[in-house]
FIDRENLO-907223 format. One record per residue (C-alpha): x, y, z. Coordinates in pm, whole numbers. Example, Ala and Ser with C-alpha at 12.3 -4.5 7.8 and 13.67 -1.06 7.14 Angstrom:
BEGIN
+--------+--------+--------+
:     c1 :     c2 :     c3 :
+--------+--------+--------+
:   1230 :   -450 :    780 :
:   1367 :   -106 :    714 :
+--------+--------+--------+
***
This chain:
BEGIN
+--------+--------+--------+
:     c1 :     c2 :     c3 :
+--------+--------+--------+
:   5872 :  -3885 :  -4290 :
:   5642 :  -4169 :  -4190 :
:   5836 :  -4218 :  -3869 :
:   5811 :  -3847 :  -3781 :
:   5436 :  -3840 :  -3850 :
:   5384 :  -4153 :  -3638 :
:   5578 :  -4000 :  -3349 :
:   5375 :  -3680 :  -3362 :
:   5052 :  -3876 :  -3365 :
:   5165 :  -4081 :  -3065 :
:   5254 :  -3770 :  -2865 :
:   4928 :  -3589 :  -2939 :
:   4692 :  -3884 :  -2882 :
:   4684 :  -3867 :  -2498 :
:   4622 :  -3494 :  -2510 :
:   4330 :  -3539 :  -2743 :
:   4187 :  -3824 :  -2536 :
:   4220 :  -3647 :  -2198 :
:   3881 :  -3524 :  -2065 :
:   3834 :  -3154 :  -1998 :
:   3923 :  -3054 :  -1642 :
:   3628 :  -2902 :  -1453 :
:   3708 :  -2567 :  -1305 :
:   3579 :  -2556 :   -948 :
:   3380 :  -2243 :   -888 :
:   3372 :  -2123 :   -530 :
:   3078 :  -1905 :   -437 :
:   3185 :  -1605 :   -235 :
:   2933 :  -1551 :     46 :
:   2872 :  -1212 :    203 :
:   2956 :  -1190 :    574 :
:   2652 :  -1258 :    792 :
:   2512 :   -954 :    970 :
:   2229 :  -1065 :   1201 :
:   2035 :   -855 :   1447 :
:   1909 :   -953 :   1792 :
:   1579 :   -917 :   1977 :
:   1571 :   -951 :   2357 :
:   1241 :   -984 :   2545 :
:   1218 :   -857 :   2903 :
:    908 :   -878 :   3119 :
:    679 :  -1092 :   3336 :
:    476 :  -1412 :   3289 :
:    260 :  -1262 :   3013 :
:    577 :  -1258 :   2800 :
:    771 :  -1552 :   2945 :
:    804 :  -1912 :   2831 :
:    499 :  -2130 :   2896 :
:    251 :  -1859 :   2989 :
:    303 :  -1561 :   2760 :
:    339 :  -1455 :   2397 :
:    720 :  -1446 :   2391 :
:    802 :  -1803 :   2294 :
:    571 :  -1807 :   1992 :
:    697 :  -1464 :   1890 :
:   1058 :  -1586 :   1887 :
:    977 :  -1919 :   1723 :
:    727 :  -1814 :   1458 :
:    743 :  -1439 :   1406 :
:   1116 :  -1362 :   1402 :
:   1289 :  -1429 :   1069 :
:   1628 :  -1592 :   1007 :
:   1779 :  -1243 :    997 :
:   1767 :  -1212 :   1376 :
:   1833 :  -1405 :   1694 :
:   1555 :  -1386 :   1955 :
:   1613 :  -1434 :   2326 :
:   1323 :  -1448 :   2576 :
:   1450 :  -1336 :   2918 :
:   1106 :  -1259 :   3064 :
:   1039 :  -1422 :   3402 :
:    710 :  -1502 :   3571 :
:    607 :  -1295 :   3870 :
:    854 :  -1013 :   3814 :
:    800 :   -639 :   3840 :
:   1022 :   -352 :   3728 :
:   1172 :   -362 :   4077 :
:   1221 :   -736 :   4140 :
:   1350 :   -805 :   3788 :
:   1642 :   -572 :   3854 :
:   1691 :   -671 :   4220 :
:   1737 :  -1042 :   4142 :
:   1994 :   -975 :   3868 :
:   1781 :  -1055 :   3563 :
:   1820 :   -706 :   3423 :
:   2199 :   -731 :   3448 :
:   2182 :  -1051 :   3241 :
:   1968 :   -876 :   2979 :
:   2214 :   -588 :   2957 :
:   2507 :   -827 :   2922 :
:   2324 :   -986 :   2628 :
:   2255 :   -644 :   2477 :
:   2628 :   -571 :   2477 :
:   2734 :   -891 :   2302 :
:   2924 :   -789 :   1986 :
:   2867 :   -918 :   1635 :
:   2508 :   -803 :   1584 :
:   2411 :   -533 :   1339 :
:   2145 :   -401 :   1577 :
:   1995 :   -516 :   1905 :
:   1639 :   -443 :   2021 :
:   1518 :   -481 :   2380 :
:   1140 :   -515 :   2416 :
:   1019 :   -433 :   2770 :
:    677 :   -519 :   2914 :
:    587 :   -483 :   3284 :
:    288 :   -374 :   3493 :
:    102 :   -679 :   3623 :
:    327 :   -737 :   3924 :
:    396 :   -370 :   3987 :
:     36 :   -331 :   4104 :
:    -57 :   -317 :   4475 :
:    -88 :   -643 :   4664 :
:    231 :   -800 :   4534 :
:    469 :   -827 :   4835 :
:    829 :   -756 :   4743 :
:    731 :   -650 :   4392 :
:    478 :   -365 :   4409 :
:    601 :    -26 :   4288 :
:    443 :    315 :   4330 :
:    249 :    402 :   4016 :
:    333 :    772 :   4013 :
:    699 :    761 :   4112 :
:    877 :    427 :   4120 :
:    715 :    248 :   3824 :
:    781 :    521 :   3563 :
:   1128 :    587 :   3708 :
:   1216 :    218 :   3673 :
:   1099 :    214 :   3312 :
:   1292 :    530 :   3230 :
:   1605 :    382 :   3382 :
:   1559 :     67 :   3173 :
:   1534 :    281 :   2860 :
:   1844 :    484 :   2942 :
:   2053 :    177 :   3018 :
:   1947 :     -2 :   2699 :
:   2063 :    299 :   2499 :
:   2388 :    313 :   2692 :
:   2444 :    -50 :   2593 :
:   2413 :     50 :   2228 :
:   2073 :   -115 :   2176 :
:   1726 :     16 :   2090 :
:   1460 :      7 :   2366 :
:   1094 :    -63 :   2281 :
:    828 :    -23 :   2551 :
:    513 :   -238 :   2558 :
:    197 :   -167 :   2759 :
:     79 :   -466 :   2968 :
:   -144 :   -736 :   2823 :
:   -501 :   -690 :   2946 :
:   -653 :   -920 :   3205 :
:   -974 :  -1090 :   3100 :
:  -1209 :  -1020 :   3392 :
:  -1565 :   -902 :   3328 :
:  -1826 :   -742 :   3552 :
:  -2178 :   -638 :   3458 :
:  -2109 :   -729 :   3097 :
:  -1801 :   -505 :   3070 :
:  -1432 :   -586 :   3063 :
:  -1253 :   -449 :   3368 :
:   -960 :   -226 :   3278 :
:   -750 :   -265 :   3590 :
:   -422 :   -202 :   3406 :
:   -529 :    126 :   3247 :
:   -324 :    345 :   3483 :
:    -10 :    139 :   3436 :
:    -55 :    143 :   3061 :
:    -88 :    522 :   3074 :
:    237 :    541 :   3272 :
:    419 :    334 :   3006 :
:    285 :    561 :   2733 :
:    404 :    867 :   2925 :
:    758 :    731 :   2965 :
:    767 :    637 :   2597 :
:    662 :    988 :   2502 :
:    911 :   1159 :   2733 :
:   1202 :    935 :   2633 :
:   1101 :    926 :   2264 :
:   1087 :    547 :   2260 :
:    881 :    327 :   2025 :
:    563 :    214 :   2201 :
:    372 :   -106 :   2127 :
:     29 :    -52 :   2282 :
:    -49 :   -416 :   2359 :
:   -297 :   -313 :   2628 :
:   -512 :   -121 :   2383 :
:   -492 :   -392 :   2116 :
:   -557 :   -680 :   2355 :
:   -845 :   -496 :   2523 :
:  -1016 :   -442 :   2188 :
:   -966 :   -808 :   2092 :
:  -1097 :   -948 :   2421 :
:  -1398 :   -714 :   2417 :
:  -1480 :   -835 :   2067 :
:  -1452 :  -1199 :   2182 :
:  -1671 :  -1155 :   2489 :
:  -1640 :  -1333 :   2825 :
:  -1711 :  -1680 :   2684 :
:  -1501 :  -1696 :   2367 :
:  -1209 :  -1523 :   2539 :
:  -1153 :  -1837 :   2748 :
:  -1008 :  -2005 :   2438 :
:   -688 :  -1801 :   2483 :
:   -635 :  -1915 :   2844 :
:   -364 :  -2153 :   2956 :
:   -612 :  -2434 :   3030 :
:   -979 :  -2510 :   2957 :
:  -1229 :  -2319 :   3168 :
:  -1411 :  -2523 :   3436 :
:  -1782 :  -2579 :   3370 :
:  -1900 :  -2321 :   3623 :
:  -1678 :  -2051 :   3472 :
:  -1785 :  -2135 :   3117 :
:  -2154 :  -2126 :   3208 :
:  -2127 :  -1794 :   3394 :
:  -1940 :  -1637 :   3102 :
:  -2190 :  -1758 :   2844 :
:  -2513 :  -1690 :   3030 :
:  -2443 :  -1406 :   3273 :
:  -2146 :  -1241 :   3095 :
:  -1943 :  -1239 :   3414 :
:  -1612 :  -1400 :   3508 :
:  -1610 :  -1608 :   3824 :
:  -1299 :  -1590 :   4043 :
:   -996 :  -1783 :   3918 :
:   -643 :  -1839 :   4041 :
:   -546 :  -1483 :   3950 :
:   -723 :  -1162 :   4034 :
:   -982 :  -1229 :   4305 :
:   -930 :  -1530 :   4537 :
:  -1133 :  -1844 :   4481 :
:  -1392 :  -1907 :   4757 :
:  -1307 :  -2227 :   4945 :
:  -1660 :  -2360 :   4904 :
:  -1691 :  -2297 :   4532 :
:  -1571 :  -2642 :   4429 :
:  -1428 :  -2506 :   4102 :
:  -1147 :  -2727 :   3976 :
:   -878 :  -2480 :   3875 :
:   -609 :  -2717 :   3752 :
:   -612 :  -2949 :   3454 :
:   -440 :  -3274 :   3552 :
:   -319 :  -3367 :   3207 :
:   -146 :  -3039 :   3123 :
:    -62 :  -2915 :   3471 :
:   -161 :  -2563 :   3362 :
:   -390 :  -2337 :   3558 :
:   -696 :  -2166 :   3418 :
:   -697 :  -1794 :   3491 :
:   -773 :  -1459 :   3329 :
:   -413 :  -1346 :   3286 :
:   -195 :  -1611 :   3127 :
:   -202 :  -1761 :   2779 :
:   -222 :  -2105 :   2625 :
:   -109 :  -2197 :   2275 :
:   -395 :  -2015 :   2100 :
:   -352 :  -1701 :   2309 :
:     25 :  -1703 :   2268 :
:     -8 :  -1727 :   1891 :
:   -270 :  -1453 :   1881 :
:    -79 :  -1196 :   2082 :
:    260 :  -1284 :   1930 :
:    101 :  -1186 :   1599 :
:    -21 :   -859 :   1754 :
:    329 :   -777 :   1882 :
:    480 :   -858 :   1541 :
:    226 :   -638 :   1366 :
:    289 :   -346 :   1602 :
:    667 :   -382 :   1580 :
:    672 :   -386 :   1200 :
:    435 :    -90 :   1185 :
:    613 :    132 :   1439 :
:    981 :     35 :   1419 :
:   1103 :     51 :   1057 :
:   1443 :    -92 :   1149 :
:   1278 :   -414 :   1266 :
:   1076 :   -481 :    948 :
:   1328 :   -722 :    788 :
:   1347 :   -913 :   1117 :
:    982 :   -986 :   1189 :
:    702 :  -1157 :    997 :
:    365 :  -1005 :   1097 :
+--------+--------+--------+
***
């Protein structure tokens, strides 16, 4: 009996001494289902001079990819003619995204005086926008129209509204095609008017030269810059900042302006496009 008991004890000892085996628990992740936002437009949206880069980098959440395809100097006509629109539509058709949004902002370079880019306000410009909208929908994406960012030129103490007609045309197309409309022109006009001709220069791509800053502060007028009216040859105004290589003007944006109007776009998008709310941080 002693031998049997000793044998049983010997056999059971390793089992009792063996540590418990950890059961590996594998977390089952849900398949990712991201959305996509594509930006189409001119320099007021593009990298380095518009609101688009900051919008993609700081306002779009991890739930979406954001692609800025805006290009400086383009109109509704030249953007298509050079093949940029075809690239945007190819991106809109890429599979794997839950939903794709295409945000479209033009107007600055569609105005008269832009060789190779100007479009007729009453016929060509709205027709080009309507065609953009139709083709975005055909690609299975959602179009969103944006009125053009205001210029920041003042005369007699009042902000000039030289993009009002083009903004009205965008609103009309949005209404006819039943497309979400982000009225950046109205929002940016109100903001710049509240700032005034001096403070508004903080949103520009480069610091204002002394003459421009003085005229804005004292006389509430904007002297000619590199956009809008030509600079008189005898004015002696230094338009370029050597360190940054950026030009001061009344159209394009620096870091402060980009951040400001990216926030405006985010706020408008969240307010007017319910489907985009999980994708954007206003």
